[in-house]
C-alpha positions in Angstrom: 24.0 3.1 11.2 21.7 0.3 12.4 20.4 -2.0 9.8 16.6 -2.8 9.4 15.2 -6.1 8.2 11.8 -7.5 7.5 10.8 -10.6 9.5 7.0 -10.8 9.1 4.3 -10.0 6.6 0.6 -10.0 6.6 -1.8 -9.1 3.8 -5.6 -8.8 3.3 -6.2 -7.8 -0.3 -8.8 -7.9 -3.1 -6.9 -10.8 -4.6 -6.1 -12.8 -1.5 -7.2 -12.7 2.1 -3.8 -14.1 3.4 -0.2 -13.6 2.4 0.1 -16.8 0.5 -3.1 -16.2 -1.4 -2.0 -12.7 -2.3 1.4 -13.8 -3.6 -0.1 -16.6 -5.6 -2.6 -14.2 -7.3 0.1 -11.7 -8.0 2.2 -14.3 -9.8 -0.7 -15.5 -11.8 -2.0 -12.0 -12.8 -5.4 -12.2 -11.2 -7.7 -9.2 -11.3 -9.5 -8.3 -8.1 -12.0 -6.0 -9.9 -15.7 -6.9 -9.7 -19.1 -5.2 -9.4 -19.6 -3.4 -6.1 -21.7 -5.3 -3.6 -21.6 -2.8 -0.7 -24.3 -0.4 -1.9 -26.7 0.2 -4.8 -24.6 1.8 -7.6 -27.5 2.5 -10.0 -27.0 6.3 -9.9 -23.2 6.2 -9.7 -20.8 6.6 -12.7 -18.6 3.8 -11.4 -20.2 0.5 -10.5 -17.1 -1.6 -9.8 -14.2 -1.8 -7.5 -11.6 -4.2 -5.9 -13.4 -5.3 -2.8 -12.2 -7.9 -0.3 -13.8 -11.1 -1.2 -15.9 -13.3 1.2 -15.3 -11.0 4.1 -17.1 -11.9 7.3 -16.1 -10.0 10.4 -17.5 -12.8 12.7 -14.6 -15.0 11.6 -12.2 -12.7 13.3 -14.1 -10.7 16.0 -16.8 -11.1 18.5 -19.8 -9.1 17.7 -19.3 -6.7 20.6 -15.7 -6.1 19.5 -16.6 -5.7 15.8 -19.1 -3.0 16.7 -16.3 -0.8 18.1 -14.2 -1.1 15.0 -14.5 0.6 11.7 -13.9 -1.9 8.9 -10.5 -0.2 8.1 -9.4 -1.0 11.7 -10.7 -4.6 11.4 -8.6 -5.0 8.3 -5.6 -3.7 10.2 -5.9 -6.1 13.1 -6.3 -9.1 10.7 -3.2 -8.3 8.7 -1.1 -7.5 11.8 -2.1 -10.8 13.4 -0.9 -12.7 10.3 2.4 -10.7 10.3 3.1 -11.2 14.0 2.5 -14.9 13.6 4.7 -15.0 10.5 7.5 -13.3 12.3 7.5 -15.7 15.3 7.2 -12.8 17.7 4.0 -14.2 19.2 6.1 -17.0 20.7 8.7 -14.7 22.4 8.9 -12.8 25.6 9.6 -9.3 24.4 10.5 -6.1 26.1 7.3 -4.5 24.8 8.6 -1.0 25.7 11.0 -1.5 22.7 8.2 -2.5 20.2 6.4 0.3 18.3 3.4 0.6 16.0 3.2 3.0 13.1 -0.1 2.4 11.3 -1.9 4.6 8.8 -4.9 5.1 6.6 -5.3 7.7 4.0 -8.9 8.4 4.9 -9.6 6.4 8.1 -13.1 5.5 9.2 -15.0 6.8 6.2 -17.7 4.1 6.6 -18.3 5.1 10.2 -18.5 8.8 9.3 -20.8 8.3 6.3 -23.2 5.9 8.0 -23.3 8.0 11.2 -24.1 11.2 9.3 -26.7 9.5 7.1 -28.4 7.8 10.1 -28.2 10.4 12.8 -28.2 13.8 11.2 -30.2 13.6 8.0 -33.4 12.6 9.7 -35.1 15.3 11.9 -31.7 16.8 12.7 -31.5 15.4 16.2 -28.0 14.2 16.9 -27.9 10.5 18.0 -24.3 9.7 17.8 -22.7 6.6 19.3 -20.0 7.2 21.9 -17.8 5.1 19.5 -18.3 7.5 16.6 -15.1 9.5 17.0 -12.9 6.6 18.2 -14.0 4.5 15.3 -13.5 7.2 12.7 -10.1 8.8 13.4 -7.3 7.6 11.3 -4.8 7.0 14.1 -7.1 4.6 16.0 -6.0 1.4 14.3 -2.5 2.0 15.6 -4.0 2.4 19.0 -5.9 -0.9 18.7 -2.8 -2.7 17.6 -0.7 -1.4 20.5 -3.4 -2.1 23.1 -4.1 -5.7 21.8 -0.4 -6.7 22.0 0.7 -4.4 24.8 3.3 -2.7 22.6 4.5 0.4 24.5 7.0 1.9 22.1 6.3 4.8 19.7 2.7 4.5 18.4 1.2 6.9 15.9 -0.2 7.4 12.4 1.3 9.1 9.3 -1.0 10.6 6.7 0.2 11.5 3.3 -2.7 10.3 1.1 -1.6 7.4 -1.1 2.0 7.6 0.2 0.8 7.1 3.8 1.9 3.6 4.5 5.2 3.9 2.7 5.8 6.9 5.0 4.8 4.7 8.0 7.5 2.2 6.9 10.0 4.9 6.4 9.3 6.3 9.9 9.7 2.9 11.4 13.0 2.4 9.6 14.3 5.7 10.9 13.2 5.1 14.5 15.0 1.7 14.5 18.1 3.3 12.9 18.0 5.9 15.8 17.8 3.1 18.4 14.4 4.2 19.6 13.0 0.6 19.3 14.0 -2.9 18.3 10.8 -3.9 16.5 8.1 -2.0 14.7 4.7 -3.1 13.3 4.2 -0.8 10.3 1.7 -0.7 7.5 -1.7 0.7 6.5 -5.3 -0.2 5.9 -8.1 1.3 3.9 -11.9 0.7 3.5 -13.5 3.4 1.4 -15.7 1.5 -1.0 -18.9 3.2 -0.1 -21.2 5.9 -1.5 -18.9 8.7 -0.2 -15.7 7.2 -1.4 -16.9 6.2 -4.9 -19.0 9.4 -5.3 -16.1 11.6 -4.2 -13.5 10.1 -6.5 -16.1 10.1 -9.3 -16.6 13.8 -8.9 -12.8 14.3 -9.3 -12.8 12.2 -12.4 -10.0 10.1 -10.8 -11.5 6.6 -11.0 -12.3 4.5 -14.0 -15.9 4.5 -15.3 -15.3 1.6 -17.7 -18.3 -0.4 -16.4 -18.5 -2.5 -19.6 -15.0 -3.9 -19.1 -14.7 -3.6 -15.3 -12.6 -6.8 -14.9 -9.8 -5.2 -17.0 -10.4 -1.5 -16.1 -7.3 -1.1 -14.1 -4.8 -0.9 -17.0 -1.6 1.1 -16.1 0.4 2.4 -19.0 -2.3 1.3 -21.5 -3.4 4.0 -24.0 -7.1 3.3 -23.1 -6.7 3.8 -19.3 -9.2 6.2 -17.8 -8.4 6.3 -14.1 -7.7 4.0 -11.1 -9.9 1.3 -9.7 -10.7 1.6 -6.0 -9.3 -1.1 -3.8 -9.4 -1.9 -0.1 -7.5 -4.0 2.4 -4.4 -3.9 4.6 -0.7 -4.7 4.5 1.4 -5.3 7.6 5.2 -5.5 8.0 7.3 -6.5 11.0 10.6 -4.6 10.9 13.4 -5.4 13.2 16.9 -4.1 14.0 19.2 -6.6 12.2 21.3 -7.7 15.2 18.1 -8.1 17.3 16.6 -10.3 14.6 19.7 -12.4 14.2 20.1 -12.9 18.0 16.6 -14.3 18.2 17.1 -16.5 15.1 14.4 -14.8 13.1 13.7 -15.7 9.5 14.7 -12.6 7.5 12.8 -11.8 4.3 14.9 -8.9 3.1 16.7 -5.8 4.2 15.3 -2.2 3.9 18.3 -0.2 2.8 17.0 3.1 1.3 14.2 5.6 1.9 13.2 8.7 0.0 10.7 11.4 0.4 9.9 14.5 -1.6 7.1 16.9 -2.6 6.0 17.9 -6.1 5.1 21.4 -4.9 2.9 21.7 -7.9 -0.8 20.8 -7.6 -3.3 19.3 -5.2 -4.1 16.2 -7.2 -2.1 16.2 -10.5 1.5 15.1 -10.7 4.2 17.4 -12.0 4.1 16.8 -15.8 7.8 16.1 -15.9 7.8 14.0 -12.8 10.1 16.3 -10.8 9.0 15.1 -7.4 9.1 11.5 -8.5 12.7 12.1 -9.8 13.7 13.6 -6.5 12.2 10.9 -4.3 13.9 8.0 -6.2 17.2 9.9 -6.2 16.9 10.4 -2.4 16.2 6.7 -1.9 19.2 5.7 -3.9 21.4 8.2 -2.0 20.1 7.0 1.3 20.9 3.4 0.3 24.4 4.3 -1.0 23.4 2.7 -4.3 23.7 3.5 -8.0 20.8 3.3 -10.4 22.4 0.2 -11.9 22.0 -1.6 -8.6 18.2 -1.7 -9.0 16.6 -4.6 -11.0 12.9 -3.9 -10.4 10.6 -1.1 -9.6 7.1 -1.6 -8.3 5.7 1.6 -9.7 2.9 3.8 -8.3 1.2 3.2 -11.6 -2.4 4.0 -10.8 -3.6 4.0 -14.5 -4.5 7.7 -14.4 -3.8 9.4 -17.8 -1.3 11.9 -16.4 0.3 9.9 -13.6 1.6 7.0 -15.6 3.3 9.3 -18.1 5.0 11.4 -15.4 6.3 8.4 -13.5 7.7 6.8 -16.7 9.5 10.1 -17.6 10.9 10.2 -14.0 12.2 6.6 -14.2 14.1 7.4 -17.5 15.5 10.6 -16.0 16.8 8.8 -12.9 18.0 5.5 -14.4 19.1 6.7 -17.8 20.1 3.8 -20.1 19.7 1.3 -17.2 15.9 2.1 -17.3 15.7 -0.2 -20.3 17.3 -3.0 -18.4 14.9 -2.8 -15.5 11.6 -4.6 -15.0 8.9 -2.3 -13.8 5.3 -3.3 -13.0 2.1 -2.0 -11.4 0.5 -4.4 -9.1 -2.4 -2.0 -8.9 -3.5 -3.6 -12.2 -4.5 -6.5 -10.0 -5.4 -5.1 -6.6 -6.7 -1.7 -7.6 -5.6 1.3 -5.7 -5.7 0.8 -1.9 -5.1 4.5 -1.2 -3.3 4.9 2.1 -2.7 1.1 2.3 -1.2 0.9 -1.2 2.4 1.5 -0.1 2.4 -1.3 2.5 0.6 -3.8 0.2 3.0 -3.0 -2.6 6.0 -3.1 -0.4 5.0 -6.7 0.4 4.8 -7.4 -3.3 8.2 -5.9 -3.8 9.7 -7.9 -0.9 8.3 -11.2 -2.2 9.5 -10.4 -5.7 13.1 -10.0 -4.3 12.8 -13.1 -2.2 11.5 -15.3 -5.0 13.1 -13.6 -8.1 9.8 -13.2 -9.7 8.4 -10.0 -11.2 4.6 -9.7 -10.8 3.0 -8.5 -14.0 1.2 -5.4 -15.1 -2.0 -7.0 -16.4 -4.7 -5.7 -18.7 -2.1 -4.2 -21.0 -3.2 -4.2 -24.7 -2.4 -0.9 -26.4 0.9 1.0 -25.9 0.6 4.7 -25.1 2.7 6.7 -27.6 3.5 9.1 -24.8 5.3 6.4 -22.8 8.7 5.2 -23.9 8.2 1.7 -25.5 11.7 0.7 -24.4 10.5 0.3 -20.8 9.8 -3.3 -19.8 6.5 -2.9 -17.9 6.3 -6.7 -17.5 3.1 -6.9 -19.5 0.4 -9.5 -18.6 2.7 -12.3 -17.4 5.1 -12.6 -14.5 8.8 -12.8 -15.4 11.7 -14.5 -13.7 15.0 -12.8 -13.1 17.5 -12.4 -10.3 16.5 -9.4 -8.3 19.3 -8.0 -6.2 17.4 -4.9 -5.1 14.1 -3.3 -5.9 12.4 0.1 -5.5 8.8 0.7 -4.5 7.2 4.1 -5.3 4.1 5.7 -3.9 2.8 9.2 -4.7 0.0 10.9 -2.9 -2.5 13.8 -3.4 -0.8 17.0 -2.3 2.3 16.0 -4.3 3.7 13.9 -1.4 6.0 11.2 -2.5 7.7 8.3 -0.8 10.0 5.4 -2.0 11.8 2.6 -0.3 14.5 0.2 -1.5 14.4 -3.5 -0.7 17.6 -5.5 -0.9 18.0 -9.3 -0.9 18.9 -10.5 2.5 22.6 -11.1 3.2 22.8 -13.2 6.4 
């Protein structure tokens, strides 16, 4: 079976607008949560989120181009540009028929949809839609923009599985390379749902935190006082290559992607299975695909959204899969810093996992103060400060509404 390696990374996140900034903030336990600036939150239960800081589209796009792009697609193009430059592919003559793009968003162009409906329908009822309304809104369009910009003619599409979306995008890219359908893939996801519709919708579900008094520390996975996730936004991009192809061109290899897992809870639209059955299965599937034993894993970047039920179910699942070795693992939720990037979470957290393996540093779970008696205290959640340890291999979990689960295993590069 063909091997798949990571040769380029790009990140635009609430704690860093470039890959180096993102990693530095992760190591130092920086919170990206702040008061929302995008709209007036006076009548909303939640008044804070993890927004991209100091974002100005004119730094990246001409005005005419920016007007054709929903902000989620803007984020995608920015992260991809960084990843391609990081990989060195921009300096090569490639067979672009062998380069694919799998890019996703859990929700897509929500800003475009909301603003268009508000502006063009809620007045006198006369429809006044832009011809770019549909192309800006649909969740596959970022993949289209990426392939058009770079001329990549291999497989190009979007996967949608809510918060597992971009992990599924990475998994699909791995499998297409394994099957010999392409030599290189751009894979990842972007999300931009911090607006009235996004915050209002998740408020109505009681899914996001309303801890406005302590907004800076409101994203607190595994803590007894957690009350929901904090909305995040941004993008994460990975360049995946077939191992021999990467070696032949002298690429710098970050790590190898050796295992993939997918499963369904088959339980509830939004709640996890209370015993974490789907989470158990997805991690077992990833280990089996990698040909690994539980003892081969040193770190898990958990889904860890800080929802009351989700953290308990995932902790139970880890103990079920890893047994006694669970207490020798480090686990952490980088959502404690970035917030929850929904469909982009898997890619952004895959990058965190890869950099952890490369640097032998475990990013912390910040904002942890009070242990939850329903979560085994023997689990090392890497509380509040990064920890150093040799990481041979790591697992990254993402679980989506609809009970859709995806996991990948990252292994230290062996050149």
